[in-house]
C-alpha positions in Angstrom: -78.0 43.1 76.2 -79.6 45.2 73.8 -79.2 48.3 75.9 -75.5 47.5 75.9 -75.1 47.5 72.3 -73.6 50.2 70.3 -72.6 48.3 67.1 -76.0 49.5 65.6 -74.8 53.1 65.4 -73.4 54.3 62.2 -69.4 54.0 62.1 -69.5 52.0 65.3 -68.6 48.2 64.6 -67.9 45.5 67.0 -64.2 46.5 67.3 -65.0 50.1 68.5 -67.8 48.6 70.5 -65.5 46.6 72.3 -63.2 49.6 72.9 -66.2 51.4 74.4 -66.9 48.5 76.7 -63.3 48.3 77.7 -63.4 52.2 78.8 -66.1 51.1 81.3 -69.2 52.1 79.5 -71.5 49.3 79.1 -74.8 50.6 79.0 -76.6 53.4 77.0 -77.4 55.4 80.4 -73.6 55.3 81.1 -72.9 56.6 77.8 -74.8 59.2 78.2 -73.5 60.2 81.4 -70.0 59.9 80.1 -70.6 62.6 77.5 -70.7 65.3 80.4 -67.3 64.2 81.5 -66.0 64.0 77.9 -64.1 60.5 78.7 -65.5 58.6 76.0 -63.1 57.3 73.6 -63.1 58.4 69.7 -64.4 62.1 70.1 -65.2 62.5 66.5 -67.9 59.7 66.8 -69.6 61.6 70.1 -72.3 63.5 68.1 -73.4 60.5 66.3 -72.8 58.2 69.3 -75.3 60.7 71.5 -77.8 60.9 69.0 -78.3 57.3 68.4 -78.2 56.5 72.2 -81.2 59.0 72.7 -82.8 57.5 69.6 -82.4 54.0 70.7 -83.9 54.7 74.1 -86.7 56.2 72.7 -87.6 53.4 70.1 -87.1 50.9 72.9 -89.5 52.6 75.1 -91.9 52.2 72.0 -91.1 48.9 71.4 -90.1 49.3 68.0 -88.1 46.2 66.9 -87.8 46.8 63.5 -85.7 50.1 64.3 -83.2 47.9 65.8 -83.1 45.3 63.1 -82.5 48.0 60.5 -79.4 48.8 62.0 -77.9 45.6 63.7 -75.8 43.5 61.6 -78.1 40.3 61.1 -75.8 38.1 62.9 -76.2 40.3 66.0 -79.9 40.1 66.0 -79.9 37.5 68.8 -79.3 40.5 71.1 -82.8 41.9 70.8 -84.2 38.5 72.6 -84.7 39.7 76.1 -86.0 43.2 75.5 -88.6 41.9 72.7 -89.3 38.4 74.1 -92.9 39.2 74.9 -93.4 40.3 71.2 -91.9 37.1 69.9 -93.0 34.0 68.5 -91.3 31.0 67.4 -92.6 29.5 64.2 -92.2 26.5 62.2 -94.2 24.9 59.4 -94.7 21.5 57.5 -95.3 21.0 53.8 -96.1 18.3 51.3 -92.8 18.9 49.7 -90.0 21.6 48.8 -91.6 23.1 45.6 -94.6 25.7 45.8 -97.0 26.1 44.4 -96.9 22.2 43.6 -96.5 21.7 47.2 -98.3 23.4 50.1 -98.4 24.0 53.8 -100.0 21.2 56.0 -99.5 22.8 59.3 -98.1 25.6 61.1 -97.2 25.9 64.7 -96.7 29.2 66.7 -95.5 29.2 70.4 -94.8 32.4 72.3 -93.3 30.7 75.4 -96.5 30.3 77.0 -99.1 29.2 74.5 -99.2 26.9 71.6 -101.2 27.4 68.3 -101.5 25.2 65.5 -103.1 25.9 62.1 -104.1 23.1 59.8 -104.7 22.7 56.1 -108.5 22.5 55.5 -109.3 23.5 59.2 -108.1 27.0 60.2 -105.0 27.6 58.1 -106.6 31.0 56.9 -106.4 32.2 60.8 -102.6 32.1 60.6 -102.4 35.4 58.8 -104.3 37.4 61.4 -102.5 35.7 64.3 -99.2 36.1 63.3 -99.5 39.9 63.0 -99.6 40.0 67.0 -95.9 39.7 67.0 -93.2 41.8 66.2 -90.4 39.1 66.1 -90.2 35.5 64.7 -87.7 33.1 65.5 -87.1 30.2 63.3 -84.7 27.7 62.2 -83.8 28.1 58.6 -86.9 30.0 58.0 -85.3 32.7 55.8 -84.5 30.1 53.1 -87.7 28.0 53.6 -90.7 28.7 56.0 -91.0 32.5 55.4 -90.7 32.4 51.5 -93.0 29.4 51.6 -95.8 31.0 53.7 -95.7 34.2 51.7 -95.8 32.6 48.3 -98.4 29.8 49.3 -100.6 31.8 51.7 -100.3 35.4 49.9 -99.5 37.0 53.3 -96.5 39.5 53.7 -94.6 38.6 57.0 -92.7 41.9 58.0 -91.6 40.9 61.3 -87.9 41.1 62.3 -86.8 37.6 61.9 -84.1 35.8 63.9 -83.0 32.7 62.1 -81.2 30.4 64.5 -79.6 28.2 61.9 -77.1 31.0 61.2 -76.8 32.0 64.9 -75.9 28.3 65.6 -73.5 27.7 62.7 -71.3 30.7 64.2 -71.1 28.9 67.5 -69.8 25.8 65.5 -73.2 23.7 65.3 -73.6 22.6 61.8 -76.5 20.5 60.1 -80.3 20.8 60.5 -82.4 21.4 63.4 -82.3 17.8 64.6 -78.4 17.7 64.6 -78.2 20.6 66.7 -80.9 19.4 69.1 -79.0 16.2 69.3 -75.6 18.2 70.3 -77.3 19.7 72.9 -78.8 16.5 74.2 -82.5 17.4 73.6 -84.6 14.2 73.4 -87.3 13.9 71.2 -88.9 11.0 73.1 -91.6 8.8 71.1 -90.7 11.4 68.1 -87.4 10.4 67.8 -86.3 9.9 64.3 -89.3 11.6 62.6 -88.3 14.0 60.0 -89.6 16.2 57.3 -90.1 13.2 54.8 -91.9 11.3 57.7 -94.0 14.5 58.0 -95.3 14.2 54.4 -96.0 10.6 54.9 -98.1 11.4 57.9 -100.2 14.0 56.0 -100.9 11.6 53.4 -101.9 9.0 55.7 -104.2 11.6 57.4 -105.7 12.2 54.1 -106.4 8.7 53.8 -108.5 8.8 56.9 -106.3 8.3 59.8 -106.9 10.9 62.4 -104.1 9.6 64.5 -101.5 10.5 61.7 -102.6 14.0 62.0 -102.0 14.4 65.8 -98.8 12.8 65.3 -97.9 15.3 62.8 -98.9 18.1 64.9 -97.2 16.7 67.7 -93.9 16.6 65.8 -94.6 20.1 64.4 -95.0 21.3 68.0 -91.9 19.5 69.2 -89.9 21.6 66.2 -91.5 24.7 67.5 -91.2 24.6 71.2 -87.6 23.4 71.0 -86.6 26.5 69.2 -87.1 28.3 72.4 -84.3 26.1 74.0 -82.0 26.8 71.3 -82.6 30.6 71.5 -81.9 30.8 74.9 -78.6 28.5 74.6 -77.4 30.5 71.7 -78.0 33.8 73.4 -76.4 32.7 76.7 -73.4 31.4 74.8 -73.1 34.3 72.5 -73.4 36.7 75.9 -70.6 34.5 77.3 -68.0 35.4 74.6 -68.5 39.2 75.2 -66.6 41.3 78.1 -69.7 42.2 79.6 -71.0 41.1 83.2 -74.6 40.7 82.3 -76.7 37.4 83.7 -77.8 34.6 81.5 -81.3 33.6 80.9 -82.8 30.8 83.0 -83.3 27.7 81.1 -87.1 27.2 79.9 -89.4 24.5 81.4 -87.9 21.2 80.4 -91.3 19.9 79.7 -94.1 21.7 78.3 -97.5 20.1 78.1 -98.7 19.9 74.6 -102.2 19.3 73.2 -101.4 16.4 70.8 -99.7 13.2 71.2 -97.7 10.9 69.2 -99.0 7.5 68.2 -96.0 4.9 68.1 -97.9 2.6 66.0 -98.6 5.4 63.2 -94.7 6.1 63.6 -93.7 2.4 63.0 -95.9 2.6 60.0 -94.4 5.5 58.6 -91.0 4.3 59.4 -91.6 1.0 57.4 -92.9 3.2 54.5 -90.0 5.3 54.5 -87.6 2.2 54.6 -89.6 0.6 51.8 -89.4 3.5 49.6 -85.7 4.0 50.2 -85.0 0.5 49.4 -87.1 0.7 46.2 -85.2 4.0 45.3 -81.7 2.0 46.1 -82.7 -0.6 43.7 -83.7 1.7 40.9 -80.2 3.6 41.0 
């Protein structure tokens, strides 16, 4: 899709881009061929168009994701996904709350489509800063407002990667609510982790600190589920966006329906957490 994109070129918005496609020019290579025949529309834009097409080919060959992110509208960053998939990682964090520095990160999961890596407070969290620099693009759900600022503030690490936030892409497709709501609309089943949410994740960490290793394993299983499901959402969003364009490009195949994770959820721990959550909500209701 990226090599069919023209809306990153100065003075060429989505309307002009569609006109170029309608003219039969659907790739950068086709655009360069059309310059010789002078059949491209908008003659006043030919110099800029040719210059940027050549620059785009060069930057893509050097796999410089930042170049495209600096010129593409943020709502169109989804177009970069296939070309930079091998330089991309899905990211999700769990925390003790919403307000750093009073709250801190408990776990982080990275998933590059093949390998899962987890980082745990008090164990290997410091290794995250080195690992994340292996990637040029990160994908989150709501990470622009939460995950990335939280990481940068509490870990003291700057994340310079191109950032694709699925919350806004899915919202543009009519999907409202949080990650779990979007998953539910797409029929993604959480299995034993059904009903576990961010507040439950806080309770799981507290339970782990009280000496329950099964609580940590359950928390990691939950964090991993949040992260690997981002790939499913990304592919769905990409294919749906692609289908709305007047182009004949093939959709991406669905990811494996089942990915083996290194941790498992413990149903008995989840039941204890649900009970604690229900008791807290009941007490809160009585006090209001």
